[in-house]
C-alpha positions in Angstrom: -218.3 -122.5 -22.2 -220.5 -120.2 -24.2 -219.9 -116.6 -23.4 -222.7 -114.5 -21.9 -224.8 -111.9 -23.8 -224.3 -108.4 -22.7 -227.1 -105.9 -22.1 -226.6 -102.2 -21.5 -229.8 -100.4 -20.4 -232.5 -101.8 -18.1 -235.3 -99.3 -18.9 -238.7 -100.5 -20.1 -237.5 -102.1 -23.3 -234.2 -103.3 -21.8 -236.0 -105.1 -19.0 -238.2 -106.8 -21.6 -235.2 -107.8 -23.6 -233.6 -109.2 -20.5 -236.3 -111.8 -20.2 -236.0 -112.8 -23.8 -232.2 -113.0 -23.7 -232.3 -115.4 -20.8 -234.5 -117.8 -22.7 -233.2 -121.3 -22.8 -230.9 -120.6 -19.8 -228.6 -118.1 -21.6 -226.4 -116.1 -19.2 -226.8 -112.4 -19.5 -224.5 -109.7 -17.9 -226.3 -106.4 -17.6 -225.5 -102.8 -16.6 -227.7 -99.7 -16.0 -226.5 -96.4 -14.5 -229.6 -96.5 -12.3 -228.8 -99.0 -9.5 -232.6 -99.4 -8.9 -233.1 -101.0 -12.3 -232.6 -104.8 -12.4 -234.1 -108.1 -13.7 -234.2 -111.3 -11.6 -232.7 -113.4 -14.4 -229.6 -111.3 -15.3 -226.4 -110.7 -13.5 -225.8 -107.0 -12.7 -222.2 -105.8 -13.1 -220.5 -102.7 -11.8 -219.9 -100.9 -15.1 -220.0 -101.1 -18.9 -216.4 -102.2 -19.0 -217.3 -105.4 -17.1 -219.8 -106.3 -19.8 -217.4 -105.4 -22.6 -214.6 -107.7 -21.3 -216.9 -110.7 -20.9 -219.3 -110.8 -23.9 -219.1 -111.3 -27.6 -222.5 -109.7 -28.3 -223.6 -106.6 -26.5 -227.2 -105.2 -26.8 -227.7 -101.5 -26.2 -231.1 -100.2 -25.2 -230.5 -96.5 -24.4 -232.7 -93.4 -24.4 -230.8 -90.9 -26.6 -227.6 -90.2 -28.6 -225.5 -88.8 -25.7 -226.1 -92.1 -23.8 -225.0 -94.1 -26.8 -221.9 -92.0 -27.2 -220.9 -92.5 -23.5 -221.6 -96.2 -23.5 -219.7 -96.8 -26.8 -216.7 -94.9 -25.5 -216.7 -97.2 -22.4 -217.1 -100.4 -24.6 -214.3 -99.4 -26.9 -212.0 -98.7 -24.0 -212.5 -102.2 -22.6 -213.4 -104.6 -25.3 -211.1 -106.6 -27.5 -211.6 -107.1 -31.2 -214.2 -109.5 -32.6 -217.2 -108.6 -30.6 -220.4 -107.0 -32.0 -222.5 -104.3 -30.5 -226.2 -104.4 -31.4 -227.7 -101.0 -30.8 -231.5 -101.0 -30.5 -231.6 -97.4 -29.3 -233.5 -94.8 -31.4 -230.8 -92.3 -32.3 -229.9 -89.9 -35.1 -228.0 -91.2 -38.2 -224.8 -89.2 -37.5 -224.5 -90.9 -34.0 -225.0 -94.3 -35.7 -222.4 -93.6 -38.3 -220.0 -92.2 -35.7 -220.4 -95.3 -33.5 -219.8 -97.6 -36.4 -216.7 -95.8 -37.5 -215.2 -95.9 -34.0 -216.1 -99.5 -33.5 -214.6 -100.5 -36.9 -211.4 -98.7 -36.1 -211.1 -100.9 -33.0 -211.9 -104.1 -34.8 -215.4 -104.3 -33.3 -218.7 -104.8 -35.1 -221.5 -102.3 -34.7 -225.1 -102.9 -35.9 -227.8 -100.4 -35.3 -231.2 -102.1 -35.0 -233.9 -99.8 -33.7 -237.3 -101.4 -33.3 -240.9 -100.7 -34.0 -244.3 -102.3 -34.3 -245.5 -105.8 -33.6 -248.1 -108.2 -34.8 -251.9 -107.3 -34.5 -252.7 -105.9 -31.1 -249.0 -106.0 -30.2 -247.9 -102.4 -30.7 -245.0 -100.9 -28.9 -244.1 -102.6 -25.6 -246.7 -105.2 -26.2 -244.9 -106.2 -29.3 -241.6 -106.2 -27.4 -243.0 -108.5 -24.8 -244.3 -110.8 -27.5 -241.0 -110.7 -29.4 -242.9 -109.7 -32.5 -241.2 -106.4 -33.3 -239.5 -105.2 -36.4 -235.8 -104.3 -36.6 -234.6 -101.6 -39.0 -230.9 -102.5 -39.4 -227.9 -100.5 -40.6 -224.4 -101.9 -40.7 -222.2 -104.5 -42.4 -223.7 -107.8 -43.5 -221.1 -109.9 -41.7 -221.8 -108.0 -38.4 -225.5 -108.6 -38.9 -224.8 -112.3 -39.3 -223.2 -112.3 -35.8 -226.1 -110.3 -34.4 -229.0 -112.1 -36.0 -229.3 -115.0 -33.5 -229.7 -112.5 -30.7 -232.1 -110.3 -32.7 -234.2 -113.4 -33.4 -234.7 -113.8 -29.6 -236.0 -110.3 -29.4 -238.2 -109.8 -32.5 -239.6 -111.3 -35.6 -238.8 -109.1 -38.7 -235.3 -107.9 -39.7 -234.8 -105.5 -42.5 -231.2 -104.7 -43.5 -231.5 -101.3 -45.0 -227.9 -100.4 -45.8 -224.8 -99.1 -44.0 -224.8 -97.6 -40.5 -227.2 -94.7 -40.3 -229.8 -96.3 -42.6 -231.7 -97.9 -39.7 -231.9 -94.7 -37.8 -233.1 -92.9 -40.9 -236.0 -95.2 -41.4 -236.8 -95.4 -37.7 -237.1 -91.7 -37.4 -239.4 -91.6 -40.4 -241.5 -94.3 -38.8 -241.7 -92.5 -35.5 -242.6 -89.2 -37.1 -245.5 -91.0 -38.7 -246.7 -92.7 -35.5 -246.4 -89.5 -33.5 -248.4 -87.6 -36.1 -251.0 -90.4 -36.1 -251.4 -90.0 -32.4 -252.1 -86.3 -32.7 -254.6 -86.9 -35.6 -256.3 -89.5 -33.5 -256.4 -87.2 -30.5 -258.1 -84.5 -32.5 -260.6 -87.0 -34.1 -261.5 -88.7 -30.8 -261.9 -85.3 -29.1 -264.4 -84.3 -31.7 -266.2 -87.6 -31.2 -266.2 -87.1 -27.4 -267.7 -83.6 -27.9 -270.5 -85.2 -29.9 -271.0 -88.0 -27.4 -269.5 -90.7 -29.6 -267.3 -93.1 -27.6 -263.7 -93.8 -29.0 -264.5 -97.5 -29.1 -267.4 -96.8 -31.4 -265.3 -94.7 -33.7 -262.7 -97.4 -33.9 -265.4 -99.9 -34.7 -266.4 -97.8 -37.6 -262.9 -96.7 -38.7 -261.7 -100.3 -39.0 -263.8 -100.2 -42.3 -262.9 -96.6 -43.5 -259.9 -94.7 -44.7 -259.3 -93.4 -41.2 -258.0 -96.7 -40.0 -254.3 -96.8 -38.9 -252.1 -99.4 -37.1 -251.6 -96.8 -34.3 -255.4 -96.5 -33.7 -256.4 -100.2 -33.9 -253.3 -102.0 -32.6 -251.5 -99.5 -30.3 -254.1 -97.1 -28.9 -257.2 -99.2 -28.5 -255.7 -101.8 -26.1 -254.4 -99.0 -23.9 -257.6 -97.0 -24.1 -259.8 -100.0 -23.1 -257.3 -101.0 -20.4 -256.7 -97.4 -19.1 -253.0 -98.0 -19.7 -251.2 -94.7 -20.1 -248.1 -95.3 -18.0 -246.8 -98.3 -19.8 -245.3 -97.8 -23.2 -243.4 -95.2 -25.3 -243.1 -92.0 -23.2 -244.1 -88.6 -24.6 -240.5 -87.3 -23.8 -239.1 -90.0 -26.1 -241.6 -89.2 -28.9 -240.6 -85.5 -28.7 -236.9 -86.5 -28.9 -237.6 -88.4 -32.0 -239.6 -85.6 -33.7 -236.6 -83.3 -32.9 -234.2 -85.8 -34.4 -236.3 -86.2 -37.5 -236.5 -82.4 -37.8 -232.7 -82.2 -37.7 -232.4 -84.9 -40.3 -234.9 -83.1 -42.5 -233.0 -79.8 -42.1 -229.8 -81.5 -43.4 -231.7 -82.8 -46.4 -233.3 -79.3 -47.1 -236.8 -80.7 -46.6 -239.8 -78.7 -45.4 -241.7 -80.7 -42.8 -244.7 -78.7 -41.6 -246.5 -81.8 -40.1 -243.4 -82.6 -38.0 -243.1 -79.0 -37.0 -246.7 -79.1 -35.7 -246.1 -82.4 -33.9 -242.9 -81.1 -32.3 -244.8 -78.1 -30.9 -247.7 -80.4 -29.7 -245.4 -82.8 -27.9 -243.4 -79.9 -26.4 -246.6 -78.6 -24.9 -247.6 -82.1 -23.7 -244.2 -82.7 -22.1 -244.9 -80.9 -18.8 -248.1 -82.9 -18.1 -247.4 -86.2 -19.7 -243.6 -86.5 -20.2 -243.2 -89.9 -18.6 -246.6 -91.3 -19.7 -247.2 -93.3 -22.9 -247.7 -91.2 -26.0 -251.4 -92.3 -26.1 -251.9 -90.1 -23.0 -252.2 -87.1 -25.4 -255.3 -88.9 -26.9 -256.7 -89.5 -23.4 -256.2 -85.9 -22.4 -257.9 -84.6 -25.5 -260.9 -86.9 -24.9 -261.1 -85.8 -21.3 -261.1 -82.1 -22.2 -263.8 -82.6 -24.8 -266.2 -84.8 -22.9 -267.8 -82.0 -20.7 -269.5 -80.6 -23.8 -271.2 -83.9 -24.6 -274.5 -83.4 -22.7 -276.9 -84.9 -25.2 -277.6 -88.5 -26.2 -276.7 -89.8 -29.6 -279.1 -91.9 -31.6 -278.4 -95.7 -31.5 
């Protein structure tokens, strides 16, 4: 009988993954430290060890490096050799390399595969729901071969970027860019609001100018139109990734003034919008600017 797939972490992305992993009747054993998190199609188990003892492939969807360290320790303490861990969490490169080394010493495969993107109008969680996201993979080719059938259930594009740590490096660069794009868009749309120009009108124009970005047209606009600021990539996670990118840049001896500004901006936004989608910083900027728009604009 085919062994079940393991899933550790039933947050927003983990819950979406649960639905994809149970496709075609596949059995999924899942664990989350929050007993309130669940999914109707998976079997909840008591601890990480129960997943590790029963599954050949275990998917991680965790919020930060300490969570990955704790879960990997529990897996390595319970699993036998020959399994593969597929870590979709966004973490720092040293954590990925440390997890890979510990797993390899125990005869266990470890592939880091953080995600991003999606097809047009499927940014972020929308892309995860559509299974159209991109995986940035670091690890051994033979471990990726074992993990790939599961990754194909969850996303569309797989880029093998090198050894463990390479996926995290590229993901942090990607998230630094998207976080900066959000702040640039917030500033632009606030200026538009102050002038009485609706964000939708700006996007209509910017689709045909150099201001266009994937964040603006495919991630922000659907949330702006649908007033969806509580469903997506939380400000607190965006801040975490800017801090991780900053630490990586420091190790490389790179000056990153844009990331420094972004880190400060998301630190300020944390108190008001910590658990809301990152696009809430755009919505808040527009709301603050709108009171000054008291004149009509020409058609």
